[in-house]
C-alpha positions in Angstrom: 36.6 12.9 39.2 33.7 12.6 36.7 30.4 14.2 37.2 27.7 11.4 37.0 25.4 13.4 34.7 28.3 14.3 32.3 29.5 10.7 32.3 26.2 9.5 30.9 26.8 11.7 27.8 30.3 10.5 27.1 30.9 8.4 24.0 31.1 4.7 24.5 32.6 2.0 22.4 29.8 0.0 20.6 29.0 -3.2 22.3 28.6 -4.7 18.8 31.8 -4.0 16.9 31.7 -2.2 13.5 33.0 -4.2 10.6 36.6 -3.2 9.7 35.5 -2.2 6.2 33.2 0.5 7.5 35.9 2.1 9.7 36.8 4.2 6.7 34.7 7.3 7.2 34.1 7.9 3.5 32.7 4.4 3.1 30.5 4.8 6.2 29.2 8.0 4.7 28.5 6.5 1.4 26.5 3.6 2.9 24.5 6.0 5.1 23.7 8.0 2.0 22.6 4.8 0.2 20.3 4.0 3.1 18.7 7.5 3.4 18.5 8.9 -0.1 15.8 6.3 -1.3 13.3 7.8 1.3 13.4 11.1 -0.7 13.5 9.8 -4.3 10.3 9.3 -6.3 9.9 5.7 -7.1 10.4 5.1 -10.9 7.3 4.2 -12.8 8.6 0.9 -13.9 9.2 -0.2 -10.3 5.9 1.0 -8.8 4.0 -0.8 -11.5 5.9 -4.0 -11.6 3.7 -7.0 -10.5 6.5 -8.6 -8.4 8.6 -5.7 -7.2 5.7 -3.3 -6.2 4.2 -5.5 -3.5 7.7 -5.7 -1.9 8.3 -2.0 -2.0 7.0 -1.1 1.5 9.3 -3.8 3.1 12.4 -1.8 2.0 11.5 0.5 4.9 12.5 -2.3 7.3 15.9 -2.8 5.6 16.8 0.9 5.1 15.8 2.0 8.6 17.7 -0.9 10.1 20.8 0.2 8.2 20.4 3.8 9.4 20.1 2.6 13.0 23.1 0.4 13.0 25.2 3.1 11.2 24.3 5.7 13.8 25.2 3.2 16.5 28.7 2.6 15.0 29.7 6.2 14.3 28.7 9.8 15.1 27.8 11.8 18.2 25.6 8.9 19.5 28.2 6.2 18.9 27.7 3.3 21.3 24.7 4.8 23.1 22.0 2.3 22.1 18.9 3.9 23.6 19.8 7.4 22.3 20.4 5.9 18.9 17.0 4.1 19.0 15.2 7.3 20.0 17.1 9.2 17.2 16.2 6.6 14.6 12.5 6.7 15.6 12.5 10.5 15.4 14.2 10.3 12.0 11.6 7.8 10.7 8.8 10.2 11.8 10.5 13.2 10.2 11.0 11.3 7.0 7.3 10.6 6.7 6.5 14.2 7.5 8.7 15.7 4.7 8.2 13.0 2.0 5.2 14.8 0.4 7.6 17.6 -0.5 9.6 15.1 -2.6 6.6 13.6 -4.4 6.2 10.7 -2.0 3.3 9.8 0.3 3.4 10.1 4.2 1.9 6.8 5.4 1.5 5.4 8.9 2.2 1.9 7.7 5.6 3.0 6.4 6.5 4.5 9.8 5.4 1.2 11.5 7.8 -0.7 9.2 10.5 1.8 10.1 9.9 0.8 13.8 10.3 -2.9 12.9 13.7 -2.2 11.3 14.8 -0.1 14.3 13.6 -2.8 16.7 15.5 -5.6 14.9 18.8 -3.7 15.3 18.1 -2.8 18.9 17.4 -6.4 19.7 20.5 -7.5 17.8 22.8 -5.1 19.8 21.2 -6.2 23.1 21.6 -9.9 22.3 25.0 -10.0 20.7 26.6 -6.9 22.3 25.1 -6.9 25.8 24.3 -10.6 26.0 20.7 -10.1 27.0 18.2 -12.8 26.0 15.5 -10.1 25.8 17.3 -8.8 22.8 17.1 -12.2 21.1 13.4 -12.4 21.9 12.7 -8.9 20.5 14.8 -9.5 17.3 13.1 -12.9 16.7 9.6 -11.6 17.1 10.2 -8.6 14.7 12.1 -10.7 12.2 9.2 -13.2 12.1 6.7 -10.4 11.6 8.3 -9.6 8.2 7.4 -12.9 6.4 4.1 -12.9 8.3 3.2 -9.6 6.5 4.2 -11.1 3.2 2.0 -14.2 3.2 -0.2 -12.6 0.5 2.7 -11.9 -1.8 2.5 -15.0 -4.1 -1.2 -14.5 -4.5 -0.9 -10.8 -5.3 1.8 -11.5 -7.9 -0.2 -14.2 -9.6 -3.3 -12.1 -9.6 -1.5 -9.1 -11.0 0.0 -11.0 -13.8 -3.4 -12.6 -14.6 -5.0 -9.1 -14.8 -2.3 -8.0 -17.2 -2.6 -11.1 -19.4 -6.4 -10.7 -19.7 -6.3 -6.9 -20.5 -8.4 -5.1 -21.7 -10.6 -7.5 -19.6 -9.7 -6.2 -16.1 -11.7 -8.8 -14.1 -14.5 -11.3 -14.8 -14.0 -13.1 -11.4 -13.5 -16.5 -13.1 -9.8 -17.2 -12.3 -10.2 -17.6 -8.5 -7.2 -15.2 -7.9 -9.0 -11.9 -7.9 -9.5 -11.9 -4.1 -5.8 -11.1 -3.7 -6.0 -7.7 -5.5 -9.7 -6.6 -5.0 -10.0 -5.1 -1.5 -12.8 -3.5 0.5 -13.2 0.3 1.0 -13.8 0.7 4.7 -15.4 -2.3 6.4 -17.1 -3.8 3.4 -17.4 -7.6 3.3 -16.4 -9.2 0.0 -17.4 -12.6 -1.3 -16.1 -14.1 -4.5 -18.7 -16.6 -5.6 -20.6 -18.2 -8.5 -24.2 -17.5 -9.4 -26.5 -19.3 -11.9 -28.0 -16.1 -13.3 -25.2 -13.9 -14.2 -25.2 -11.3 -17.1 -24.5 -14.1 -19.5 -25.6 -17.2 -17.6 -23.7 -19.1 -14.8 -20.6 -17.0 -13.9 -18.3 -15.9 -11.1 -19.1 -12.6 -9.5 -18.0 -10.3 -6.7 -20.7 -10.0 -4.0 -20.3 -6.9 -1.8 -22.1 -6.4 1.5 -22.0 -2.8 2.7 -23.9 -0.2 4.6 -23.8 2.3 7.5 -22.1 3.6 9.5 -19.5 3.8 6.8 -20.1 6.7 4.4 -18.4 5.3 1.3 -18.4 1.5 1.6 -17.4 -0.4 -1.5 -14.7 -2.3 -3.4 -11.5 -1.2 -5.1 -8.6 -2.5 -7.2 -5.3 -1.0 -8.2 -3.2 -3.8 -9.8 -4.1 -3.8 -13.5 -2.6 -2.5 -16.8 -2.5 1.2 -16.3 -2.3 2.7 -19.8 -5.9 3.1 -21.0 -5.2 5.8 -23.6 -6.2 3.5 -26.5 -9.7 2.9 -25.1 -12.8 4.9 -25.0 -14.8 3.5 -22.1 -14.8 1.4 -19.0 -17.8 -1.0 -18.6 -18.9 -3.3 -15.9 -22.1 -5.2 -14.9 -23.9 -4.6 -11.6 -27.1 -5.6 -9.8 -28.6 -5.3 -6.3 -29.3 -8.4 -4.3 -30.6 -6.9 -1.1 -31.6 -3.3 -0.6 -34.2 -1.2 1.2 -35.8 -0.2 -2.1 -36.0 -1.3 -5.7 -32.8 0.6 -6.6 -30.0 2.3 -4.9 -27.7 5.2 -5.9 -24.1 4.1 -6.5 -20.9 5.7 -7.7 -17.8 4.7 -9.7 -14.6 6.6 -9.1 -11.6 6.3 -11.4 -8.2 7.8 -10.3 -5.0 8.4 -12.2 -1.8 8.2 -10.3 -1.6 11.8 -9.3 -5.3 11.9 -8.4 -4.8 8.9 -6.0 -2.1 10.8 -4.1 -4.4 13.9 -3.9 -7.5 11.8 -3.1 -9.2 13.1 -6.2 -10.7 11.2 -9.1 -13.2 11.2 -11.9 -16.7 10.2 -10.7 -19.8 8.7 -12.3 -23.1 8.4 -10.4 -25.6 5.7 -11.4 -28.5 3.6 -10.0 -28.5 -0.1 -9.6 -31.5 -2.3 -9.3 -32.3 -6.0 -9.0 -31.6 -6.7 -12.7 -28.2 -6.9 -14.2 -27.3 -3.6 -16.0 -24.2 -2.4 -17.7 -22.6 0.8 -16.5 -20.4 2.7 -19.0 -17.9 5.3 -18.0 -16.6 7.4 -20.9 -12.9 7.9 -20.7 -12.6 10.5 -23.5 -13.2 13.9 -22.0 -13.4 12.6 -18.4 -12.4 15.2 -15.8 -11.7 15.0 -12.1 -14.8 15.6 -10.0 -13.5 19.0 -8.8 -13.0 20.1 -12.4 -9.3 21.0 -12.0 -8.0 18.9 -14.9 -8.8 16.0 -17.2 -8.2 12.4 -16.2 -4.8 11.1 -17.3 -5.9 7.9 -19.1 -2.3 6.9 -19.8 -1.6 6.5 -16.0 -4.7 5.0 -14.4 -4.3 3.8 -10.8 -7.6 3.0 -9.1 -11.1 1.7 -9.7 -13.5 2.2 -6.9 -17.2 1.2 -6.8 -19.1 2.4 -3.7 -22.3 3.4 -2.1 -22.4 7.1 -1.3 -23.7 7.5 2.3 -26.1 4.5 2.4 -28.9 4.6 4.9 -29.3 0.9 5.3 -27.4 -2.3 4.5 -27.0 -3.2 0.8 -25.7 -6.2 -1.0 -24.8 -5.9 -4.6 -22.9 -7.9 -7.2 -20.3 -6.9 -9.8 -19.0 -8.7 -12.9 -17.1 -8.2 -16.2 -14.9 -5.1 -15.8 -13.6 -4.4 -19.3 -12.4 -1.6 -21.6 -14.0 -0.8 -24.9 -12.3 0.9 -27.9 
């Protein structure tokens, strides 16, 4: 006679059979290592900077965590116990994000959500193919469709990234019509890529930014550009205010290197913008992080951010011609 509570913990044969090749323990172990080790390896510079590979990087969480889930289901102490495996995989995904900072990676909520997508796809597959439940097919289908739905932006991001690299040391003049794929808002700022008849040098494309309270640092930022600025002395751009409570408003420029972005630290320049176009110049030589801990690494730049520090009223400003000077 089996005790009911003990019976629930007994191993079960997987409802979805394991491929014969993976029945060799050494091969199963090797595949599990290949699925888990990437979570703890610092992404090589050439990959995290590649215009086509970098935008896809986050989606590998779906594939890797799906592999971890199905491997746990096929072998180990939770073999064949789908719901225990699902819970274990979710816990593993959360723990991975918790410990990744110790390995030079970033702990991000969006990565954990992608982990859940991969786990859910495997759970749905086992329910559908193994337990013959239509709910499993529905779950798997919805989650599978969510992956390409998240990648609708990919062609635009790749095209805009290559365009930014081709035009370097001109980072953006907002003339190509592709910049909206890589320039994003900081907080709930509204961006409009438009043309004006009275730009710094006549009719031109500009980025119009609408920002204000209750956000403390509303603005616009960009990451996908050529990252080695070591041969240049300064970053320049043109700015003017369109609508503001006064004749001029205080603004800030923040430039981060790769390490500074991960630590939420960068080099900062404060300036005033008014209703006439003016050129803002940020000297790269001798630039230090705002907290004074170290100089800015100009060979590994990661972020440009233009923002309003704690605005008291709505402000609309325009930006144009981000370029580097030797």
